[in-house]
N, C-alpha and C positions, 0 to 999 in steps of 0.2 A: 239398681239398672233404671236410668233413662233411657230407653232407647223405645225406636215404635219400628214393630218388625207385619208383614204383610203375609199371607198365608192365602194361598189357594186350595180349593175342595177341603169336602170335613168327612174323606174315610179316614180310615186306619191312618195311614201317615200323614194327614194334613191337620189330625186330631192331637194328636202324637207332640209332632212338632206346634201346632199353638199351644198346648199345655206347657209342654216344656219352657219356652220361651215366657210364658203369662206369670211360671212358676219363680221364676231367676229377675223377674223386676220387668220385663219389657209389660209397652201396650202393643195387645194384637190387635188387628185388623182382620178375621174371617173370612173370605169370600165363598161363598156355596151357592149354586146354581138353586138345587130341590129349594122351595117347591113349585120354583116356577119352573122345572123344566126336569127332567131327568135323561136319564142316558138309558139304555135297551135293555140292562141287567138290573136296573135300579126299580122300585114299587114302592119301596116306606120315603117318607118326607125325612124320616131320623139321620144323623149323621151317624161313621162307621157299620155302617148296614153291610150283613157279610152274605155277599150274591150266589156264594156259592155253596160248599157245607159247612155247618154249625163248632166242627171241630179244630180246638187249632196244633192237632194233634199229640204225641207225646210227652208225654213228665219224663223229669229222671234224671240227671245227669250223667245217663249211660245214652245218651243221644243228646245230639248237635244240639235239633228244636227244643229240647227241654233246657239244654244249658244256656241258651237265646234267652228262654223266658224267666230263667233266674236270674239270671243280668240285668234284663229291663227290669224287673220285678226289683230288686234291690236299690236299684234306682231313681223308683220313682214313677215308671210307667201308668200312665194314664189306662195304657187297653191291656198291661198287666192286672191294674187292682178292680177295673169292669169286669175281668175273665173271674177273678178269686170273687167278685160279687155276685156272677153270674151262673156259675158254674151250674152243671147236668153232668149225671151220674155216667161214666164213658170209661168203665173199666181202668187200665194203663193211661187213660188219653183225655187232656183236657178240655172239652166239647160245653159250649155256654148255651142259652136262651138266647135264641139270636132276640129278639126283640127287646127282653130286658136287657141288654146287653148294651145294645144303639141307644135306647133309652137313658141307660146310664153314664152312658160317655157325652151323648147330648144335654143332658142336665146340671154336667160337672162343665160344660164348655158355655152352654147361654150362662151362667151363674156364677161364671167367673168373674171378676171384679177387674180386668185387667183383658177381657178378649169384649170383642164386640164383633156382632156376627151381621154378616151383610150380605142380605140375600141377593144375589147379581153374578149373572155369567160374565168372564171375563177371556176379553179377548188378545190384551196384550204381556207381553214379560217385560216391559220397561215401566220399574216401579224407582222412587229414588231410594227411599230405603231399603234393609233386606227384603229380601220375600221367601218365600219354599213354594215353589211347584210342588203342588202335592192333587194337581187332578184327574189319577190317575189312567188307567188302561186304557180308558173311555173316554176321556175330555172331549168338549164340545168340539164343535169343526172349526168354531173361528178361531178358539184354543190351537185343537191339534194342527188348523193349518199354522199357525205363525211360527206353533214349535219347528214344524218342517222350513218352515222360510227359513230360519235361522241356525236351524240344526241338520238339517238331512232329510231326505226317508227316513221316518223310524222302519225296524226290523216288526215283521204282526205275525200269530198267531191266534191257533181259539185255542180257548178256555170255555170249559164244561162243568154243567150243574146237575147233581143229580135229584132224581123224583124224593115228594115227599108225601107221607101219606098216615092217616088216622090210625093211632093207635087200637080205636075198637072195630076198626074194618079187619084187621089180620087175623086168622084163621090160628088161634093158640091149637088147637085141638091136631093139627100139626107142627105148628112153628114150637118155640119154647125158646125159654129163657139163659141166657148163658154166656160166659167169658170166658177165652181162651184157654185155655191150662187151666180154667177155674182162677185168672188173675183176676183181682182185685172182687168187689161183689159183679153179679152176673147181669150187668147194664144193657145188654147186648139181645133183639130178639131174631131168632135163628131158626133161618127156612131151611128146611133139607132136602136133597133128594138123593134120588135113586140114578143111578147108570139110566136105566131105561128118560129118567124124567129129567135127564139134564143132556140124554143126545137128542131129546126133543125139541127142550128148550135151544142149545149148542144151534140146531139147525134153524130156527126160527127166528134166531137173532145174528145168525151171520147173512141171511138173505133178509131180513125187513126194513121197510123203503124211510129212507134217511129224509132232511127237512135239507134246502138248499141252501149253502151255506151261501148266501150275497155277499159284494163286492170283494173275495179273494180267492185263487186262483188255485193256489198249492194246495187247501184242508190242512197245513200246517198246524198241529196241535203239539203242544205244550206235555211232554212222558208224563207226568207228575197228575194230571188233568186226561188222561187219554180216555178217549168215549168206550164205553165197554165194546160197543160193536166192532170198533177197531180192534182194540183187544182181541175177541174173542178172534177177528178175523185173521190174527198171527199164527194159530191153530189150535185144533181142540183142549189140547191142555194149560193152554196159556192160561182159561181161568183160572183153572185148580191148583195153579202157581202163586194167583191173585189174588184178585178178592173176592173168590169161591171157595177158598185153600179150605178143606172140611178136616183139617190136622188141632187137635184138642178138641174138638165139640161133639162129641158125642152125643148122639141122640137119645135121649131117655124116653120115648116113644118106646121106641125097638132096641136099645140097649146096641146098637151097632154103629157105627162108623159111616156115617155117607157117602157119598161117592161129591157130593157136592154139596156145600151153601151159602146161600147169602144172608146175610148181616145188617142189620137196621141197628139203629141208634137213634138214641134221641134226639131231637131237636128244640125241646121247649122243656122251660122245670118241672109245667103241669104232665109230662109224660102226657099228651094225647095227639102229637106228632112224632113222626121215625120219618129220618130218609136213609137211602136204601146204599147202604157205605159199598163206593168204587162202582158206583152206576150212573157215573157219569153218562152223559147221551146227546149223539142231536138224532135220533129216530123223530119219526113226527109223533104228535102225541098218540092220535091213534095206534097205531104201530106200537108205542109204549105201554098202552093199556091191553095191547096182546097179547103180546110178547111176555112183558114183567104179569099178567095174567096167570100166565104156566109155571109162575114162580110154587110150590103147595103156599098154602099159607095165606098168598096173595093173590087167592082169585074174583077175592070180591070185595079188593086193596079201593079204600077211597082216596084217589089222588089230589091232592088239596094243591101242589106243586106238579107240573112235569120240567122233567129233566131239559134245559136247556143249551145252547151253547153262545159265546158272543166272542167276538174279536176282541184284542187286546194288542195292544202294542208300547212298544219298549225304543228308547233312545239305544245309540249304539255310543252305548254311558263309557266303556273305555279308552274310547276318544274327545270324550265330550266332561266327563268328570272326576275331582280330586277326591279323594277317599272320605274325606267331612263332605263330600255330594255337592260341589261347590262348581259352577260353570270355572271351567279352567281358566278364559279369557276374560272372567264377568268376576271382581271382587263382591259382589253381593250376590249374586241369583244363585241360586238350591233348587234344584229338585230330589224327589223323595216319593214312596211307593212303587209297584210294579211299571210302571215306566220308567223306572231306571233302570229294571230287566231282575230286579230280585223276586222272587216268587217266591210268593204263603202272607196270611195276614200275618201273622207276627212277625217276619222278616220286613214286611212293611213297614209292620210301629215302629218296628228298628234303625230304618231309614230315616221315616220323622226324627224321630228321638234325636238321631246324631248331626238332620241338616240342622232342628231348630236348636237346637241345642250351640252348632256353630253360630248361626244366623244371628241369636243373642249375646255369643262370646265372642264374636271374631274372628270365627274361620280357628280357634286354637286348638281344638279340641278332638284330633285325629288319633282315635283309640287303638293298641296295640294288637296283631295280628294274631295275638296267641287267643284275642278272646274272641267271642261270638262274632260278637257286632261288627267288632275290628276287621276280623274273615272278612268277613259276609262286605261290607266296605271296600275293600282291597279287594278283592276280586270284581265290583263292577267297575272300579279305576280303574286295571290294570291295564295298560297303553301295549302290552307286548301278545293278549287275546286279540286273535283274529278271527273269529268264528265265534262271537259273542253270544249264551243263548241264553237266557232266565234259570236262576239257581235256588233254588230251596238252600238251606243254610246246611251244613253238612261239617262233619271232621277233616275230610278231606280238607277246607280249605284252610286250617291249622297249621300252623308252623310242623312239622314230626319232634317229637320224642326224641331225646340224646339219649345214646347206651340202650342197652340190650333189654327191652320192654317186652312181659310175656303180653301174648295176644286180648286173654280175656283181661287183664288190667289196665289195657292202652285206653279206652275210653273215660273211666274215672279219676287217671291222671291227669289226659287233656283238662277235663273240666275244671278239676282241681288246680291243675297250673292259671286256667282261665281265670277259673273265680279272684286267684291269687293275685294278679294280673291288675287283674280291676280295681279289685281294692285300691295298692298299690298306683295306678296312674291315678282315679281318684280323687286320691288324698295328696299325689302329686298337683292337682289342677283345678283342687278348693270342689270338687264336683261333688253335690250329696252322695251318700250310698250310707246302706243298711243294712248292718247284718242279723240272718234271726241270730238270738245267744245264744242258742246252743251251739252254733258252729264258731263263734268269732273267736273262740280258742286256737282249734283247728286249720282255721283257715286262714286267720292274722298269724301262727305261729306266737 
């Protein structure tokens, strides 16, 4: 295909969009302001930098995010290819070595013959060729101002990242390796608390000093990245039913079930770094050291990154975008990534996949609602939504199944329908798709 496409931003959505355009024969110019300029949340010069967790969440077709990953993997997603290549053990989740993941994507993008990377900050939306704006929720001020100028004031919320500690600084005489219910391999380090220890930790957490959030009035946070201290303020037992839930994590040191358990997940393939699961926070760094140091096993923990919060901004997409992520009144302008209101790494990659595919194919690929990719695209573009908020993919976005379905069978049947629908749709549209050999008969019938 002899077509030129511009992509702005080399995050997950931008790299996915650029890759899909390039693999379909387009000539791609990818603009990225790093390393000349970085947002407050970015530290690396690499593309596809994961600024929050290194987890891409659950695997398996009993989860909507697992279904979304499977759909993207079958259609040749670069982000999913990189994730599989750089994964680290994480029980029933897909987690990656964040540096290896970013390096993998960067190498692929920079060495593709159809992609030219231009290290330049962009402040305009006016390009002659099809364009995907994937500058992220932390787009630079000049570009953000241009977006606001053309589409009105966006909505904003704060997103949070959890602290990372070194493995060698964790006291394993108090902590232990296990996965909940012994599911999969014992990939998590677990720090148990008895009732007295949890009481002290809880009181310290809810009274700790928080950092001032500059330039934001109402401190609105996305539920999926709720700071641990905000969650704790909702009640004494909130954490016990959330990230500190002890169920399925018997303490081998005592033979008893703890009152609470703090889990740590591998952050790199070398197993030298662990992030504290569910501990997104905007406590001051000094308070993080003091309060999190009360967790058994973390008294002498070495923090290589403290938890941080950053401002995310997203469009009022239902009034602006179509299900192909195209701007309604602009023939060749697309948005992708968290700025559209999709929430999560894989969701961002999904939006980039759809936007890039349509930029190169001429806006002809509107994925069916029965697929996870299509359900998410239709959610962010549904003009009937009046109070739009960021959304992770979930089975509630897919059309309900007809007939009487047993609850325990529902998710599996939704996934089976989605994959069958995706296969039929891709074959109809001549979009490349690959089925696992052992599933070809089952899925295709």
